[in-house]
C-alpha positions, 0 to 999 in steps of 0.5 A: 653769306651765300658763297655763289656769284653769278656765272660769267655767261648767263643764258637768254631766258627769252630764248626759251619756251617757258620759265618755271619758278620755285616759290620759297627762297626764289620768288619770296623769302618765305624759305626763311619763314619756313626755316624759323617755323621748322626750327621752332617746332622741331626744337620743342618736339626734340626737347619733349621727346629727348631726341638727339642730336639737336635740330640744326639748319643743316637738317632743314637743307638736307631733309625738309627744304623743297619737299612736301611737308609730310615727306619732309617730316618723315625724312627728318624723323627717319634720320633720328631712327624714328618711325611714326604712323603716317596718319591723315592730312586732317590730323589735329596738330597735336597728334603724334603722327607724321601728318600731325607734326607737319600740321603743327609746323604749319600752325607756326608758319601761318602765325609768322606769315600773318604777323610779319607779312611777306614781300617778293625779292626785288630782283625776282620781281624785276625778272618776272616783269621782264619775262612778262614784257617779253611774253614768256610763259611763267609758272610757280612750282612749289611743294608748299600747300601755302603757296596760294596764300604766300603769293596773295600776301606778296601781291604777285598771284595774278602774275602766274597763270599756272601754280603747281603747288602742294595742294595740286601735288596731293590731289594728283598723287605726284611724288615730292621733289627730288622726283621730277613729277611736279616740274614736269606737270607744271610744264605740261600745264603750261603746254611746253616741254621741259627740254625747251624750258628753264627752272629756278630752284634754291633747294637741293631737292628742287634742283634734283627734281628739275634736272631729273625732269630734263629741263634745258637750264636749271638755275640754282639760286644760292640762298644758303644751300651752297653753290657747289652743293647746288651744282652737284645736285644738277644746277647748270647755272648758279646765281645769288639773286635773280637780278643777275638776269636783269642787270 
């Protein structure tokens, strides 16, 4: 179970110019689906290639969580002293390139999403509704190229005028989290300054990204990364459910 408890004093989010939300693990439990998809794919790959040590959930949090898909693949393989050709985003999922392996994982992820569906966290949806009622601009900041599909499946796409996702990041040549690029660009798309805005993140790399972007408040959402790890990464506040800002 996550170790975090809500900080005793939480900021009034309506006092800020905008609130930016990571998607997977913050708005929807897709982080769990991503974890399962990565585990399934890498366990098969490691077994086929005789790679050790075996894949673990710690690998997910350290090398994959919050990063663009291909960057995550390269990072994890590098941790096992494996360097592959980068390849091309159009690579077949069977290709033994960084892009091919990333696409292989996406096939597994899409299959789980289609079969099981997804729903937003109730506490997160309540906070989004509260901010909308207060006319606070909101946006989604996700490294995933599946963000649009996930938002549609969860029935919340129409709530966000700005979706800064992996597709946009690739098109605009933005660096992956933990670099600040995607959060800063989302703020620009909303027409606000990071120093007057709030960012929500559950990934260590995402917290580092928002902190590096100069956001006034960086809320770490502890879905398993660990409250202390989130604080060390730059979170100014840690909660285990976004309902803490509503109740």
